[in-house]
N, CA, C and O atoms as a Tinker XYZ file with bonds, in Angstrom:
   396  protein
     1  N    -21.507000   -8.875000  -16.429000    73     2
     2  CA   -20.271000   -8.524000  -16.813000    64     1     3
     3  C    -19.443000   -9.639000  -17.020000    63     2     4     5
     4  O    -19.034000  -10.269000  -16.045000    81     3
     5  N    -19.037000  -10.080000  -18.575000    73     3     6
     6  CA   -17.884000  -10.866000  -19.049000    64     5     7
     7  C    -16.231000  -10.807000  -17.955000    63     6     8     9
     8  O    -15.282000  -10.050000  -18.162000    81     7
     9  N    -16.340000  -11.799000  -16.886000    73     7    10
    10  CA   -15.109000  -12.016000  -16.497000    64     9    11
    11  C    -13.656000  -12.299000  -16.877000    63    10    12    13
    12  O    -13.566000  -13.296000  -17.592000    81    11
    13  N    -12.869000  -11.897000  -16.690000    73    11    14
    14  CA   -11.329000  -12.220000  -17.954000    64    13    15
    15  C    -10.750000  -13.115000  -17.112000    63    14    16    17
    16  O    -10.514000  -12.933000  -15.918000    81    15
    17  N    -10.516000  -14.133000  -17.790000    73    15    18
    18  CA    -9.721000  -15.461000  -17.051000    64    17    19
    19  C     -8.223000  -14.675000  -16.938000    63    18    20    21
    20  O     -7.705000  -13.938000  -17.778000    81    19
    21  N     -7.659000  -15.120000  -15.495000    73    19    22
    22  CA    -6.232000  -14.907000  -14.933000    64    21    23
    23  C     -5.358000  -16.126000  -15.356000    63    22    24    25
    24  O     -6.056000  -17.140000  -15.358000    81    23
    25  N     -4.222000  -16.344000  -15.672000    73    23    26
    26  CA    -3.559000  -17.774000  -15.657000    64    25    27
    27  C     -3.292000  -17.926000  -14.560000    63    26    28    29
    28  O     -2.968000  -17.012000  -13.802000    81    27
    29  N     -3.373000  -19.086000  -14.267000    73    27    30
    30  CA    -2.589000  -19.949000  -12.917000    64    29    31
    31  C     -1.493000  -19.711000  -12.625000    63    30    32    33
    32  O     -0.737000  -19.741000  -13.596000    81    31
    33  N     -0.785000  -19.350000  -11.193000    73    31    34
    34  CA     0.447000  -19.424000  -10.953000    64    33    35
    35  C      1.838000  -20.168000  -12.026000    63    34    36    37
    36  O      2.908000  -19.910000  -12.578000    81    35
    37  N      0.651000  -21.422000  -11.732000    73    35    38
    38  CA     2.135000  -22.366000  -12.421000    64    37    39
    39  C      2.026000  -22.532000  -14.112000    63    38    40    41
    40  O      2.670000  -23.343000  -14.777000    81    39
    41  N      1.072000  -21.580000  -14.611000    73    39    42
    42  CA     1.421000  -21.159000  -16.240000    64    41    43
    43  C      1.998000  -20.122000  -16.332000    63    42    44    45
    44  O      2.114000  -19.776000  -17.507000    81    43
    45  N      2.426000  -19.445000  -15.619000    73    43    46
    46  CA     2.965000  -18.130000  -15.786000    64    45    47
    47  C      4.342000  -18.982000  -16.315000    63    46    48    49
    48  O      4.702000  -20.043000  -15.806000    81    47
    49  N      5.115000  -18.226000  -17.564000    73    47    50
    50  CA     6.460000  -18.372000  -17.716000    64    49    51
    51  C      7.116000  -17.082000  -17.485000    63    50    52    53
    52  O      6.582000  -16.073000  -17.023000    81    51
    53  N      8.443000  -17.237000  -17.891000    73    51    54
    54  CA     9.262000  -16.566000  -18.064000    64    53    55
    55  C      9.163000  -15.651000  -19.251000    63    54    56    57
    56  O      8.983000  -14.439000  -19.364000    81    55
    57  N      9.284000  -16.317000  -19.823000    73    55    58
    58  CA     9.352000  -16.042000  -21.641000    64    57    59
    59  C      8.100000  -15.038000  -21.921000    63    58    60    61
    60  O      8.314000  -13.868000  -22.235000    81    59
    61  N      6.768000  -15.563000  -21.788000    73    59    62
    62  CA     5.741000  -14.937000  -21.549000    64    61    63
    63  C      6.017000  -13.624000  -20.629000    63    62    64    65
    64  O      6.023000  -12.693000  -21.435000    81    63
    65  N      6.160000  -13.304000  -19.824000    73    63    66
    66  CA     6.823000  -12.261000  -18.782000    64    65    67
    67  C      7.702000  -11.204000  -19.356000    63    66    68    69
    68  O      7.532000   -9.985000  -19.380000    81    67
    69  N      8.969000  -12.154000  -19.950000    73    67    70
    70  CA     9.869000  -10.918000  -20.502000    64    69    71
    71  C      9.184000  -10.068000  -21.674000    63    70    72    73
    72  O      9.359000   -8.865000  -21.871000    81    71
    73  N      8.056000  -11.269000  -22.697000    73    71    74
    74  CA     7.404000  -10.315000  -23.921000    64    73    75
    75  C      6.607000   -9.739000  -23.332000    63    74    76    77
    76  O      6.412000   -8.728000  -24.007000    81    75
    77  N      5.917000   -9.701000  -22.388000    73    75    78
    78  CA     4.582000   -8.915000  -22.160000    64    77    79
    79  C      5.429000   -7.489000  -22.287000    63    78    80    81
    80  O      5.175000   -6.524000  -23.007000    81    79
    81  N      6.588000   -7.692000  -21.288000    73    79    82
    82  CA     7.221000   -6.439000  -20.860000    64    81    83
    83  C      8.103000   -5.899000  -21.764000    63    82    84    85
    84  O      8.683000   -4.895000  -21.351000    81    83
    85  N      8.288000   -6.147000  -22.518000    73    83    86
    86  CA     8.939000   -5.716000  -23.903000    64    85    87
    87  C      8.444000   -4.635000  -25.022000    63    86    88    89
    88  O      8.839000   -4.410000  -26.166000    81    87
    89  N      7.208000   -3.944000  -24.053000    73    87    90
    90  CA     6.995000   -2.637000  -24.703000    64    89    91
    91  C      6.634000   -1.466000  -24.302000    63    90    92    93
    92  O      5.782000   -1.553000  -23.419000    81    91
    93  N      6.938000   -0.322000  -24.592000    73    91    94
    94  CA     6.910000    0.685000  -23.511000    64    93    95
    95  C      5.926000    0.732000  -22.698000    63    94    96    97
    96  O      6.127000    0.597000  -21.491000    81    95
    97  N      4.392000    0.980000  -23.323000    73    95    98
    98  CA     3.529000    1.325000  -22.696000    64    97    99
    99  C      3.365000    0.344000  -21.258000    63    98   100   101
   100  O      2.983000    0.864000  -20.210000    81    99
   101  N      3.640000   -0.857000  -21.330000    73    99   102
   102  CA     3.467000   -1.961000  -20.477000    64   101   103
   103  C      4.093000   -1.537000  -19.570000    63   102   104   105
   104  O      3.607000   -1.216000  -18.486000    81   103
   105  N      5.838000   -1.441000  -20.027000    73   103   106
   106  CA     6.239000   -1.243000  -18.654000    64   105   107
   107  C      6.331000    0.074000  -17.731000    63   106   108   109
   108  O      6.891000    0.126000  -16.636000    81   107
   109  N      5.371000    1.609000  -18.691000    73   107   110
   110  CA     4.930000    2.314000  -17.955000    64   109   111
   111  C      3.810000    1.701000  -16.744000    63   110   112   113
   112  O      3.847000    1.936000  -15.536000    81   111
   113  N      2.834000    0.855000  -17.485000    73   111   114
   114  CA     1.715000    0.360000  -16.827000    64   113   115
   115  C      2.559000    0.051000  -15.384000    63   114   116   117
   116  O      2.493000    0.723000  -14.354000    81   115
   117  N      3.365000   -1.158000  -15.618000    73   115   118
   118  CA     4.125000   -2.002000  -14.667000    64   117   119
   119  C      4.633000   -0.941000  -13.221000    63   118   120   121
   120  O      4.463000   -1.120000  -12.015000    81   119
   121  N      5.366000    0.284000  -14.052000    73   119   122
   122  CA     5.723000    1.187000  -12.980000    64   121   123
   123  C      4.752000    1.705000  -12.470000    63   122   124   125
   124  O      4.583000    1.551000  -11.261000    81   123
   125  N      4.107000    2.239000  -13.006000    73   123   126
   126  CA     2.803000    2.976000  -12.503000    64   125   127
   127  C      2.575000    1.843000  -11.120000    63   126   128   129
   128  O      2.582000    2.094000   -9.915000    81   127
   129  N      2.435000    0.900000  -11.639000    73   127   130
   130  CA     1.327000    0.022000  -10.747000    64   129   131
   131  C      2.315000   -0.305000   -9.103000    63   130   132   133
   132  O      1.848000   -0.182000   -7.971000    81   131
   133  N      3.463000   -0.648000   -9.393000    73   131   134
   134  CA     4.468000   -0.419000   -8.298000    64   133   135
   135  C      5.078000    0.636000   -7.822000    63   134   136   137
   136  O      5.966000    0.592000   -6.971000    81   135
   137  N      4.754000    1.373000   -8.206000    73   135   138
   138  CA     4.762000    3.267000   -7.591000    64   137   139
   139  C      3.404000    3.518000   -6.904000    63   138   140   141
   140  O      3.264000    4.179000   -5.875000    81   139
   141  N      2.300000    2.835000   -7.686000    73   139   142
   142  CA     0.968000    4.031000   -6.786000    64   141   143
   143  C     -0.008000    2.522000   -6.229000    63   142   144   145
   144  O     -0.857000    2.566000   -5.338000    81   143
   145  N      0.323000    1.457000   -6.889000    73   143   146
   146  CA    -0.571000    0.406000   -6.420000    64   145   147
   147  C     -1.938000    0.249000   -7.591000    63   146   148   149
   148  O     -1.818000    0.748000   -8.710000    81   147
   149  N     -3.124000   -0.441000   -7.212000    73   147   150
   150  CA    -4.110000   -0.840000   -7.968000    64   149   151
   151  C     -4.396000    1.020000   -8.487000    63   150   152   153
   152  O     -4.194000    2.133000   -8.001000    81   151
   153  N     -4.899000    0.504000   -9.588000    73   151   154
   154  CA    -5.447000    1.835000  -10.427000    64   153   155
   155  C     -6.764000    1.137000  -11.271000    63   154   156   157
   156  O     -7.002000   -0.061000  -11.424000    81   155
   157  N     -7.450000    2.196000  -11.710000    73   155   158
   158  CA    -8.526000    1.934000  -12.452000    64   157   159
   159  C     -7.663000    1.984000  -13.836000    63   158   160   161
   160  O     -6.628000    2.556000  -14.177000    81   159
   161  N     -8.687000    1.017000  -14.533000    73   159   162
   162  CA    -8.042000    1.068000  -15.638000    64   161   163
   163  C     -7.749000    2.198000  -16.839000    63   162   164   165
   164  O     -6.717000    2.234000  -17.508000    81   163
   165  N     -8.661000    2.933000  -16.938000    73   163   166
   166  CA    -8.401000    4.022000  -17.449000    64   165   167
   167  C     -7.565000    5.528000  -16.919000    63   166   168   169
   168  O     -7.546000    6.649000  -17.428000    81   167
   169  N     -6.902000    4.964000  -15.651000    73   167   170
   170  CA    -6.238000    6.144000  -15.198000    64   169   171
   171  C     -4.773000    6.239000  -15.437000    63   170   172   173
   172  O     -3.909000    7.053000  -15.115000    81   171
   173  N     -4.786000    5.365000  -15.968000    73   171   174
   174  CA    -2.995000    5.829000  -16.543000    64   173   175
   175  C     -2.730000    6.511000  -17.547000    63   174   176   177
   176  O     -3.285000    6.333000  -18.631000    81   175
   177  N     -1.519000    7.709000  -17.246000    73   175   178
   178  CA    -0.960000    8.557000  -18.013000    64   177   179
   179  C     -0.377000    7.661000  -19.382000    63   178   180   181
   180  O      0.765000    7.565000  -18.932000    81   179
   181  N     -0.312000    7.102000  -20.401000    73   179   182
   182  CA     0.264000    7.004000  -21.021000    64   181   183
   183  C     -0.002000    7.313000  -22.650000    63   182   184   185
   184  O      0.665000    6.765000  -23.527000    81   183
   185  N     -0.662000    7.903000  -22.816000    73   183   186
   186  CA    -0.856000    8.850000  -23.904000    64   185   187
   187  C     -0.942000    7.914000  -25.251000    63   186   188   189
   188  O     -0.186000    8.049000  -26.213000    81   187
   189  N     -2.000000    6.938000  -25.152000    73   187   190
   190  CA    -2.975000    5.901000  -25.889000    64   189   191
   191  C     -3.924000    5.878000  -25.944000    63   190   192   193
   192  O     -4.479000    6.419000  -24.987000    81   191
   193  N     -4.598000    5.443000  -26.733000    73   191   194
   194  CA    -6.244000    5.538000  -26.599000    64   193   195
   195  C     -7.038000    4.519000  -25.386000    63   194   196   197
   196  O     -6.225000    3.777000  -24.835000    81   195
   197  N     -7.921000    4.424000  -25.078000    73   195   198
   198  CA    -8.306000    4.015000  -24.171000    64   197   199
   199  C     -8.247000    2.737000  -24.787000    63   198   200   201
   200  O     -7.344000    2.044000  -24.318000    81   199
   201  N     -9.079000    2.063000  -25.911000    73   199   202
   202  CA    -8.538000    0.814000  -26.770000    64   201   203
   203  C     -7.460000   -0.068000  -26.880000    63   202   204   205
   204  O     -7.423000   -1.278000  -26.656000    81   203
   205  N     -6.437000    0.833000  -27.320000    73   203   206
   206  CA    -4.786000    0.644000  -27.184000    64   205   207
   207  C     -4.527000    0.087000  -25.328000    63   206   208   209
   208  O     -4.054000   -0.961000  -24.888000    81   207
   209  N     -5.064000    1.289000  -24.626000    73   207   210
   210  CA    -4.564000    0.757000  -23.401000    64   209   211
   211  C     -5.089000   -0.812000  -22.817000    63   210   212   213
   212  O     -4.419000   -1.704000  -22.297000    81   211
   213  N     -6.702000   -0.744000  -23.158000    73   211   214
   214  CA    -7.281000   -2.326000  -22.759000    64   213   215
   215  C     -6.401000   -3.198000  -23.415000    63   214   216   217
   216  O     -5.877000   -4.066000  -22.717000    81   215
   217  N     -6.041000   -3.140000  -24.989000    73   215   218
   218  CA    -5.515000   -4.214000  -25.525000    64   217   219
   219  C     -3.990000   -4.133000  -24.628000    63   218   220   221
   220  O     -3.365000   -5.151000  -24.927000    81   219
   221  N     -3.321000   -3.426000  -23.810000    73   219   222
   222  CA    -1.949000   -3.444000  -23.059000    64   221   223
   223  C     -2.049000   -4.150000  -21.548000    63   222   224   225
   224  O     -1.324000   -4.852000  -20.844000    81   223
   225  N     -3.462000   -3.512000  -21.461000    73   223   226
   226  CA    -3.589000   -4.298000  -19.931000    64   225   227
   227  C     -3.947000   -5.924000  -19.936000    63   226   228   229
   228  O     -3.674000   -6.787000  -19.102000    81   227
   229  N     -4.695000   -6.013000  -21.255000    73   227   230
   230  CA    -4.850000   -7.722000  -21.338000    64   229   231
   231  C     -3.582000   -8.608000  -21.453000    63   230   232   233
   232  O     -3.326000   -9.612000  -20.789000    81   231
   233  N     -2.867000   -8.052000  -22.397000    73   231   234
   234  CA    -1.694000   -8.414000  -22.657000    64   233   235
   235  C     -0.898000   -8.804000  -21.406000    63   234   236   237
   236  O     -0.166000   -9.794000  -21.390000    81   235
   237  N     -1.083000   -7.917000  -20.271000    73   235   238
   238  CA    -0.546000   -8.030000  -18.952000    64   237   239
   239  C     -0.641000   -8.837000  -18.125000    63   238   240   241
   240  O      0.182000   -9.200000  -17.286000    81   239
   241  N     -1.880000   -9.234000  -18.360000    73   239   242
   242  CA    -2.998000   -9.676000  -17.602000    64   241   243
   243  C     -2.981000  -11.315000  -18.171000    63   242   244   245
   244  O     -3.052000  -12.248000  -17.370000    81   243
   245  N     -2.893000  -11.497000  -19.425000    73   243   246
   246  CA    -2.945000  -13.145000  -19.725000    64   245   247
   247  C     -1.199000  -13.356000  -19.548000    63   246   248   249
   248  O     -0.746000  -14.501000  -19.532000    81   247
   249  N     -0.567000  -12.525000  -19.460000    73   247   250
   250  CA     1.272000  -13.066000  -19.134000    64   249   251
   251  C      1.312000  -13.349000  -17.554000    63   250   252   253
   252  O      2.281000  -13.875000  -17.006000    81   251
   253  N      0.011000  -12.891000  -16.806000    73   251   254
   254  CA    -0.117000  -12.979000  -15.564000    64   253   255
   255  C      0.578000  -12.024000  -14.326000    63   254   256   257
   256  O      0.406000  -12.214000  -13.122000    81   255
   257  N      1.270000  -11.126000  -14.841000    73   255   258
   258  CA     1.932000   -9.995000  -14.541000    64   257   259
   259  C      0.304000   -8.998000  -13.837000    63   258   260   261
   260  O      0.404000   -8.433000  -12.748000    81   259
   261  N     -0.759000   -8.952000  -14.472000    73   259   262
   262  CA    -1.309000   -7.913000  -13.329000    64   261   263
   263  C     -2.984000   -9.383000  -13.326000    63   262   264   265
   264  O     -3.254000  -10.443000  -13.891000    81   263
   265  N     -3.671000   -8.353000  -12.203000    73   263   266
   266  CA    -5.036000   -8.943000  -11.926000    64   265   267
   267  C     -5.897000   -7.957000  -12.622000    63   266   268   269
   268  O     -5.359000   -6.861000  -12.782000    81   267
   269  N     -7.274000   -8.100000  -13.139000    73   267   270
   270  CA    -7.828000   -6.891000  -13.482000    64   269   271
   271  C     -9.314000   -7.503000  -13.221000    63   270   272   273
   272  O     -9.893000   -8.269000  -13.991000    81   271
   273  N     -9.827000   -7.004000  -11.954000    73   271   274
   274  CA   -11.216000   -7.421000  -11.593000    64   273   275
   275  C    -12.422000   -6.236000  -11.794000    63   274   276   277
   276  O    -12.171000   -5.047000  -11.596000    81   275
   277  N    -13.233000   -6.529000  -12.049000    73   275   278
   278  CA   -14.196000   -5.618000  -12.161000    64   277   279
   279  C    -15.459000   -4.862000  -10.932000    63   278   280   281
   280  O    -16.054000   -5.706000  -10.261000    81   279
   281  N    -15.736000   -3.755000  -10.735000    73   279   282
   282  CA   -16.544000   -3.161000   -9.960000    64   281   283
   283  C    -17.633000   -2.436000  -10.414000    63   282   284   285
   284  O    -17.370000   -1.332000  -10.891000    81   283
   285  N    -18.951000   -2.835000  -10.378000    73   283   286
   286  CA   -19.453000   -2.504000  -10.991000    64   285   287
   287  C    -19.339000   -2.045000  -12.118000    63   286   288   289
   288  O    -19.059000   -3.129000  -12.629000    81   287
   289  N    -19.312000   -1.209000  -13.136000    73   287   290
   290  CA   -19.121000   -0.560000  -14.259000    64   289   291
   291  C    -17.574000   -0.162000  -14.542000    63   290   292   293
   292  O    -17.087000   -0.084000  -15.670000    81   291
   293  N    -16.800000    0.105000  -13.176000    73   291   294
   294  CA   -15.144000    0.284000  -13.378000    64   293   295
   295  C    -14.269000   -1.161000  -13.050000    63   294   296   297
   296  O    -14.518000   -2.114000  -12.311000    81   295
   297  N    -13.133000   -0.851000  -13.958000    73   295   298
   298  CA   -12.334000   -2.003000  -14.009000    64   297   299
   299  C    -11.327000   -1.392000  -13.577000    63   298   300   301
   300  O    -10.945000   -0.308000  -14.018000    81   299
   301  N    -10.509000   -2.364000  -12.188000    73   299   302
   302  CA    -9.191000   -2.117000  -11.682000    64   301   303
   303  C     -8.253000   -2.972000  -12.171000    63   302   304   305
   304  O     -8.574000   -4.032000  -12.708000    81   303
   305  N     -6.879000   -2.541000  -12.010000    73   303   306
   306  CA    -5.853000   -3.032000  -12.388000    64   305   307
   307  C     -4.391000   -3.241000  -11.079000    63   306   308   309
   308  O     -4.076000   -2.410000  -10.228000    81   307
   309  N     -3.862000   -4.350000  -11.279000    73   307   310
   310  CA    -2.860000   -4.420000   -9.971000    64   309   311
   311  C     -2.229000   -5.360000   -9.837000    63   310   312   313
   312  O     -2.716000   -6.481000   -9.981000    81   311
   313  N     -0.666000   -5.100000   -9.448000    73   311   314
   314  CA    -0.048000   -6.451000   -9.603000    64   313   315
   315  C      0.024000   -7.551000   -9.645000    63   314   316   317
   316  O      0.007000   -7.694000   -8.423000    81   315
   317  N      0.092000   -8.508000   -9.997000    73   315   318
   318  CA    -0.097000  -10.149000   -9.005000    64   317   319
   319  C      1.115000  -10.130000   -8.155000    63   318   320   321
   320  O      2.215000   -9.996000   -8.692000    81   319
   321  N      0.978000  -10.280000   -6.584000    73   319   322
   322  CA     2.081000  -10.618000   -5.619000    64   321   323
   323  C      2.644000  -12.188000   -5.968000    63   322   324   325
   324  O      3.760000  -12.495000   -5.549000    81   323
   325  N      1.886000  -13.123000   -6.705000    73   323   326
   326  CA     2.305000  -14.200000   -6.913000    64   325   327
   327  C      3.529000  -14.332000   -8.069000    63   326   328   329
   328  O      4.352000  -15.245000   -8.003000    81   327
   329  N      3.554000  -13.257000   -9.197000    73   327   330
   330  CA     4.202000  -13.206000  -10.062000    64   329   331
   331  C      5.702000  -12.761000   -9.233000    63   330   332   333
   332  O      6.707000  -13.216000   -9.779000    81   331
   333  N      5.960000  -11.839000   -7.855000    73   331   334
   334  CA     7.317000  -11.732000   -7.333000    64   333   335
   335  C      7.887000  -13.410000   -6.561000    63   334   336   337
   336  O      9.000000  -13.923000   -6.456000    81   335
   337  N      6.790000  -13.758000   -6.230000    73   335   338
   338  CA     7.053000  -15.220000   -5.369000    64   337   339
   339  C      7.179000  -15.862000   -6.860000    63   338   340   341
   340  O      8.402000  -15.973000   -6.771000    81   339
   341  N      7.004000  -16.185000   -7.680000    73   339   342
   342  CA     7.816000  -16.974000   -8.681000    64   341   343
   343  C      8.650000  -16.421000   -9.093000    63   342   344   345
   344  O      9.493000  -17.295000   -9.297000    81   343
   345  N      9.118000  -15.344000   -9.439000    73   343   346
   346  CA    10.003000  -14.813000   -9.969000    64   345   347
   347  C     10.726000  -13.704000   -9.097000    63   346   348   349
   348  O     10.662000  -12.500000   -9.344000    81   347
   349  N     11.304000  -14.176000   -8.221000    73   347   350
   350  CA    12.093000  -12.929000   -7.288000    64   349   351
   351  C     12.793000  -12.006000   -7.465000    63   350   352   353
   352  O     14.005000  -12.216000   -7.525000    81   351
   353  N     12.239000  -10.548000   -7.623000    73   351   354
   354  CA    13.397000   -9.331000   -8.410000    64   353   355
   355  C     13.001000   -8.735000   -9.557000    63   354   356   357
   356  O     13.184000   -7.574000   -9.922000    81   355
   357  N     12.254000   -9.932000  -10.278000    73   355   358
   358  CA    12.449000   -9.997000  -11.818000    64   357   359
   359  C     11.788000   -8.431000  -11.730000    63   358   360   361
   360  O     12.564000   -7.487000  -11.879000    81   359
   361  N     10.619000   -8.218000  -11.532000    73   359   362
   362  CA    10.121000   -6.908000  -12.029000    64   361   363
   363  C     10.675000   -5.803000  -11.824000    63   362   364   365
   364  O     10.411000   -5.085000  -12.788000    81   363
   365  N     11.612000   -5.008000  -10.729000    73   363   366
   366  CA    12.123000   -4.775000  -10.364000    64   365   367
   367  C     13.047000   -4.331000  -10.976000    63   366   368   369
   368  O     13.223000   -3.146000  -11.257000    81   367
   369  N     14.023000   -5.626000  -11.360000    73   367   370
   370  CA    15.325000   -5.548000  -12.268000    64   369   371
   371  C     15.217000   -5.234000  -13.855000    63   370   372   373
   372  O     16.041000   -4.842000  -14.682000    81   371
   373  N     13.941000   -5.554000  -13.917000    73   371   374
   374  CA    13.580000   -5.199000  -15.398000    64   373   375
   375  C     13.553000   -3.503000  -15.876000    63   374   376   377
   376  O     14.174000   -3.007000  -16.816000    81   375
   377  N     12.483000   -2.700000  -14.754000    73   375   378
   378  CA    12.081000   -1.643000  -14.412000    64   377   379
   379  C     13.393000   -0.960000  -14.203000    63   378   380   381
   380  O     13.314000    0.266000  -14.281000    81   379
   381  N     14.590000   -1.449000  -13.954000    73   379   382
   382  CA    15.547000   -0.386000  -13.473000    64   381   383
   383  C     16.467000   -0.403000  -14.692000    63   382   384   385
   384  O     17.118000    0.583000  -15.038000    81   383
   385  N     16.480000   -1.428000  -15.242000    73   383   386
   386  CA    17.476000   -1.305000  -16.538000    64   385   387
   387  C     16.617000   -1.007000  -17.497000    63   386   388   389
   388  O     17.104000   -0.747000  -18.597000    81   387
   389  N     15.577000   -0.978000  -17.385000    73   387   390
   390  CA    14.852000   -0.090000  -19.038000    64   389   391
   391  C     14.681000    1.343000  -18.590000    63   390   392   393
   392  O     14.528000    2.117000  -19.534000    81   391
   393  N     14.670000    1.761000  -17.679000    73   391   394
   394  CA    14.664000    3.175000  -17.465000    64   393   395
   395  C     15.947000    3.841000  -17.720000    63   394   396
   396  O     16.052000    5.058000  -17.566000    81   395
């Protein structure tokens, strides 16, 4: 199976993170991950097509916000802990004021 690259923590930048969080579906995904932890990539209640959901997860992965891993035929998504280390409190602050 094809593995998707994740950016190195040194390549994650604030503008890219904020741009990725500038969409309601992606904010919902991140909120869900903060509240519930790792989830299967099709387990988000976003009311969008699976292909659209995959696109949003890709945007979050490329921005360095989430990890995406495959296990057999399933894909799982989780927040990257190093984002919190690089930008302490950023995700919580964005979600607090977005809600």
